[in-house]
Each structure stands twice: as C-alpha cells, then as structure tokens.
C-alpha positions, 0 to 999 in steps of 0.5 A: 478735093474729091467727092468722097472724103477720106483721109488720103484725100486731105492735105497733109500740109503740116508734117511733124507738129506738136503743142508747146508747154503752154498750149498743152497746159491750156488744153488740160485746162480745157479738158477739166471743164468737160465730164470726159476728154472727148467732150473737149474736141470742139475747143481743142479742134478750134485751138488747133485751127487758130494755131495752124490756120487750117486742120490737116490730117496731121493736125487731126491726128495730134488732136486725137492723140492729145484727146486719146481718140482715134483719128477717125473720130476727129476727122468725122467731127472736123468734117461735119462742122463747116466752120473748121477748114480742112484746106488752107484758105486765104487770110480772110475767108469770106462765107456768103450765105446762100440758104433761101432767106439770104438767097431771096435777099440777094446772096447771088448778087454779093458773090457776083460782086466778089467775084467782080472785085476780086477775081475769085469765084466760091472755092477759090483764093485770090493770087496773093492768098488774101481772100477765099470765097465759099459759098455756105449754108445757113449762118443763122442770120435769116432776118438780115440777109444777104449777109457773109461771115468773114473770118469770125464776124458777121456782115449783114444787109450787105449792099454793093457799097458796104461790101465794097467798103469791107473789102477795101478795108480788109485788103488795106489791112482791116479790121472792119467792124461793123454793128450787128444788125440785131443790136441796131433793133434792140432798144437800150436798157432804160 
C-alpha cells in the first residue's frame, strides 16, 4: 500500500455487496441506540469487518450509504483505528505490541520467534493464508508485556514456550484460551 492513503490505493476487493435483510434489521437496531446515525459508525464498521473479513473501499462505501455518510468520512474513521483491517489478512492476525513497555519486556524476541516459526515478518502473511504478523502501537497491557493480540484475544507475558503453544494450537484449529493476566492478579471476591 502506498505511503499516502487514498481510496484509489485501497484494495477494491469485494465488488457489488449488500446487507441481508436480517443484517439490515440488526443495523437499524444498532442505530436506534445512538442519538444520530453517524454515531453508529464504529459498530457498523465492526459488523462489516466481521461479515467480509476486512474493509475494502466497496465495504466502506456500503457503510456510508447505510448511515447516510460520505465515503470520505467512513474512510477517515476506518483508517484512524488500527483495529479495522484495510486489506485482507490471514485467518489469525497476530498484532505484537512494540510500544516502550512491551519493547523493553521483549517484543522484538516475540517478533523474531514468529518469524522463525512461521517464516513471516511484520506485514506478511503465511503462504497458506493462516497467519498475518503486524507490529502495532500500544495495546493497553503495559504491565504484562511482551504481549500480542491475536484476532480479538490478548496473550500476555509471552515466553518462547507460551508462544510456541499458542501458535501450535491455532495452526491445529485452536482456539487457545489463556487467562488474562489481570485476572491472575485479582483476588477472588469473598
């Protein structure tokens, strides 16, 4: 992708798309929870990403049409947030935090381990389309780094052994559920 983001640089990808009647009804229900239609842009983008896997310009145009917003507004929101994928990724998107806390705790070691194990570097996807690796800014888990977010799950205090286990489980059809570190530090209610 070009250093300058413009709708002509985005993969078009999806062609003619539309919501099903059930999805359109769900979107109307989502919109009803907000004071204005435009306020529902984040959950509608989430819904679109879950449906199509990523937000091509075609998908962003549909979201704009759905919420009566210009495509430029949808593009500006979708490109501001890193949680929205603007290009196809693997089945498992590995986002390794490299902000200072995680960097000091060993995020480069995590990236090197993924590179060695899967043969991909940041911004690359395995040949089988299963894994994509990304280096990202703060994932708000500064006390338990190095950490990675894989799809929608956090994996904290990553060691080579834990990372091997996680990647092996995902490659074998996962899901992997590790207890979030915050729960380990919280005393049970008495």
